[in-house]
Short mmCIF file of the C-alpha atoms (twelve columns), coordinates in Angstrom:
data_MODEL
# 
_entry.id   MODEL 
# 
loop_
_atom_site.group_PDB 
_atom_site.id 
_atom_site.type_symbol 
_atom_site.label_atom_id 
_atom_site.label_alt_id 
_atom_site.label_comp_id 
_atom_site.label_asym_id 
_atom_site.label_seq_id 
_atom_site.Cartn_x 
_atom_site.Cartn_y 
_atom_site.Cartn_z 
_atom_site.pdbx_PDB_model_num 
ATOM 1   C CA . UNK A 1   -23.436 -2.460  21.241  1 
ATOM 2   C CA . UNK A 2   -21.353 -5.953  19.387  1 
ATOM 3   C CA . UNK A 3   -19.653 -5.419  15.714  1 
ATOM 4   C CA . UNK A 4   -21.881 -7.741  13.805  1 
ATOM 5   C CA . UNK A 5   -21.971 -8.379  9.730   1 
ATOM 6   C CA . UNK A 6   -24.442 -5.480  9.468   1 
ATOM 7   C CA . UNK A 7   -22.939 -2.803  11.047  1 
ATOM 8   C CA . UNK A 8   -19.162 -3.692  10.987  1 
ATOM 9   C CA . UNK A 9   -18.465 -2.322  7.325   1 
ATOM 10  C CA . UNK A 10  -19.728 1.224   8.636   1 
ATOM 11  C CA . UNK A 11  -17.673 1.233   11.977  1 
ATOM 12  C CA . UNK A 12  -14.382 0.050   10.493  1 
ATOM 13  C CA . UNK A 13  -12.387 2.773   8.626   1 
ATOM 14  C CA . UNK A 14  -9.097  2.286   7.413   1 
ATOM 15  C CA . UNK A 15  -6.160  5.447   8.051   1 
ATOM 16  C CA . UNK A 16  -5.957  7.751   4.832   1 
ATOM 17  C CA . UNK A 17  -3.025  10.073  4.253   1 
ATOM 18  C CA . UNK A 18  -2.911  12.707  1.666   1 
ATOM 19  C CA . UNK A 19  0.538   13.152  0.215   1 
ATOM 20  C CA . UNK A 20  1.142   16.221  -2.155  1 
ATOM 21  C CA . UNK A 21  3.601   16.246  -5.540  1 
ATOM 22  C CA . UNK A 22  3.721   19.473  -6.999  1 
ATOM 23  C CA . UNK A 23  0.754   20.498  -6.307  1 
ATOM 24  C CA . UNK A 24  -1.291  16.944  -6.938  1 
ATOM 25  C CA . UNK A 25  -2.061  15.019  -4.493  1 
ATOM 26  C CA . UNK A 26  -2.325  11.341  -3.885  1 
ATOM 27  C CA . UNK A 27  -4.773  9.674   -1.555  1 
ATOM 28  C CA . UNK A 28  -3.037  6.893   0.121   1 
ATOM 29  C CA . UNK A 29  -5.598  4.126   1.857   1 
ATOM 30  C CA . UNK A 30  -4.571  1.700   4.708   1 
ATOM 31  C CA . UNK A 31  -4.351  -1.476  3.467   1 
ATOM 32  C CA . UNK A 32  -6.667  -4.448  4.532   1 
ATOM 33  C CA . UNK A 33  -5.448  -7.544  5.884   1 
ATOM 34  C CA . UNK A 34  -5.984  -9.292  2.551   1 
ATOM 35  C CA . UNK A 35  -4.060  -6.682  0.914   1 
ATOM 36  C CA . UNK A 36  -0.739  -7.084  3.512   1 
ATOM 37  C CA . UNK A 37  -1.370  -11.227 2.878   1 
ATOM 38  C CA . UNK A 38  -0.749  -10.474 -0.306  1 
ATOM 39  C CA . UNK A 39  1.802   -8.608  -0.075  1 
ATOM 40  C CA . UNK A 40  3.681   -10.280 2.427   1 
ATOM 41  C CA . UNK A 41  3.375   -13.942 0.368   1 
ATOM 42  C CA . UNK A 42  5.054   -11.216 -2.772  1 
ATOM 43  C CA . UNK A 43  7.812   -10.548 -0.066  1 
ATOM 44  C CA . UNK A 44  8.481   -14.708 1.071   1 
ATOM 45  C CA . UNK A 45  8.254   -15.342 -2.937  1 
ATOM 46  C CA . UNK A 46  10.724  -12.344 -3.927  1 
ATOM 47  C CA . UNK A 47  14.438  -11.174 -2.800  1 
ATOM 48  C CA . UNK A 48  14.458  -7.871  -3.213  1 
ATOM 49  C CA . UNK A 49  12.448  -4.856  -1.538  1 
ATOM 50  C CA . UNK A 50  11.744  -3.208  -5.196  1 
ATOM 51  C CA . UNK A 51  9.680   -5.856  -5.905  1 
ATOM 52  C CA . UNK A 52  7.351   -5.212  -3.505  1 
ATOM 53  C CA . UNK A 53  7.112   -1.672  -5.291  1 
ATOM 54  C CA . UNK A 54  4.162   -2.177  -7.938  1 
ATOM 55  C CA . UNK A 55  1.694   -4.237  -5.566  1 
ATOM 56  C CA . UNK A 56  2.216   -1.812  -2.485  1 
ATOM 57  C CA . UNK A 57  1.444   1.200   -4.605  1 
ATOM 58  C CA . UNK A 58  -1.115  -0.352  -6.547  1 
ATOM 59  C CA . UNK A 59  -3.239  -1.382  -3.304  1 
ATOM 60  C CA . UNK A 60  -2.823  1.533   -1.385  1 
ATOM 61  C CA . UNK A 61  -3.069  4.479   -3.632  1 
ATOM 62  C CA . UNK A 62  -6.767  5.681   -4.575  1 
ATOM 63  C CA . UNK A 63  -9.088  8.147   -5.734  1 
ATOM 64  C CA . UNK A 64  -11.486 9.942   -4.542  1 
ATOM 65  C CA . UNK A 65  -14.091 6.970   -4.924  1 
ATOM 66  C CA . UNK A 66  -11.276 4.658   -2.929  1 
ATOM 67  C CA . UNK A 67  -10.735 2.471   -6.018  1 
ATOM 68  C CA . UNK A 68  -7.271  2.026   -7.409  1 
ATOM 69  C CA . UNK A 69  -5.489  5.025   -9.146  1 
ATOM 70  C CA . UNK A 70  -2.696  2.683   -10.731 1 
ATOM 71  C CA . UNK A 71  -2.300  -0.436  -12.440 1 
ATOM 72  C CA . UNK A 72  0.503   -2.551  -13.461 1 
ATOM 73  C CA . UNK A 73  1.377   -0.117  -16.747 1 
ATOM 74  C CA . UNK A 74  0.131   3.325   -14.789 1 
ATOM 75  C CA . UNK A 75  2.176   2.402   -11.977 1 
ATOM 76  C CA . UNK A 76  5.406   1.897   -13.941 1 
ATOM 77  C CA . UNK A 77  5.009   4.854   -15.420 1 
ATOM 78  C CA . UNK A 78  5.619   6.967   -12.088 1 
ATOM 79  C CA . UNK A 79  9.026   8.837   -12.054 1 
ATOM 80  C CA . UNK A 80  11.199  7.026   -9.739  1 
ATOM 81  C CA . UNK A 81  11.252  9.878   -6.799  1 
ATOM 82  C CA . UNK A 82  7.923   9.948   -7.170  1 
ATOM 83  C CA . UNK A 83  6.990   6.435   -6.583  1 
ATOM 84  C CA . UNK A 84  10.436  6.140   -4.282  1 
ATOM 85  C CA . UNK A 85  8.419   8.468   -1.830  1 
ATOM 86  C CA . UNK A 86  4.675   7.282   -2.317  1 
ATOM 87  C CA . UNK A 87  5.822   4.451   -1.465  1 
ATOM 88  C CA . UNK A 88  8.094   4.852   1.815   1 
ATOM 89  C CA . UNK A 89  4.616   6.829   2.862   1 
ATOM 90  C CA . UNK A 90  2.523   3.550   2.072   1 
ATOM 91  C CA . UNK A 91  5.145   1.302   4.594   1 
ATOM 92  C CA . UNK A 92  4.595   3.842   7.470   1 
ATOM 93  C CA . UNK A 93  0.756   3.896   6.735   1 
ATOM 94  C CA . UNK A 94  0.585   0.474   7.453   1 
ATOM 95  C CA . UNK A 95  3.369   0.268   9.558   1 
ATOM 96  C CA . UNK A 96  5.261   -2.167  7.597   1 
ATOM 97  C CA . UNK A 97  9.100   -1.546  7.756   1 
ATOM 98  C CA . UNK A 98  11.697  -1.952  4.543   1 
ATOM 99  C CA . UNK A 99  14.102  -3.638  7.029   1 
ATOM 100 C CA . UNK A 100 11.147  -6.506  8.118   1 
ATOM 101 C CA . UNK A 101 10.280  -6.911  4.723   1 
ATOM 102 C CA . UNK A 102 13.961  -7.387  3.216   1 
ATOM 103 C CA . UNK A 103 14.948  -9.710  6.259   1 
ATOM 104 C CA . UNK A 104 11.851  -11.552 5.704   1 
ATOM 105 C CA . UNK A 105 12.515  -12.197 2.261   1 
ATOM 106 C CA . UNK A 106 15.857  -13.016 2.450   1 
ATOM 107 C CA . UNK A 107 14.820  -15.671 5.322   1 
ATOM 108 C CA . UNK A 108 12.222  -17.944 3.283   1 
# 
C-alpha cells in the first residue's frame, strides 16, 4: 500500500526515548524535518553549540501528550547538569553530533 495524505500521519512515528533523573522521567521525541531545519538555521547563525541547547530541548522534550515540555523561560531554569544530559540525549536521538554542529557553525 502506498502512503497518501490520509494515512501518512498514522504510519510515521518518531522514535521516543525516556530519560530518568532522580525518579522523574523526561520523554524525548525525535524532531521532524521542519524542526531539524530550524535548529540548523540557528546553528548557521551562531558560532557556539551553547546557542543550540535551548532550541533543541524545547523541540525535543515533550509531555505525555507530545506537547513541548519547556518554553524559553522554563528551559532556562533547568540545572546545568540535567540540561546537558538531556541535550546530549536529544542530539543522539536525532542523529546529530556536537562536533558536526560546531564545525558547520564555524564554517558558515
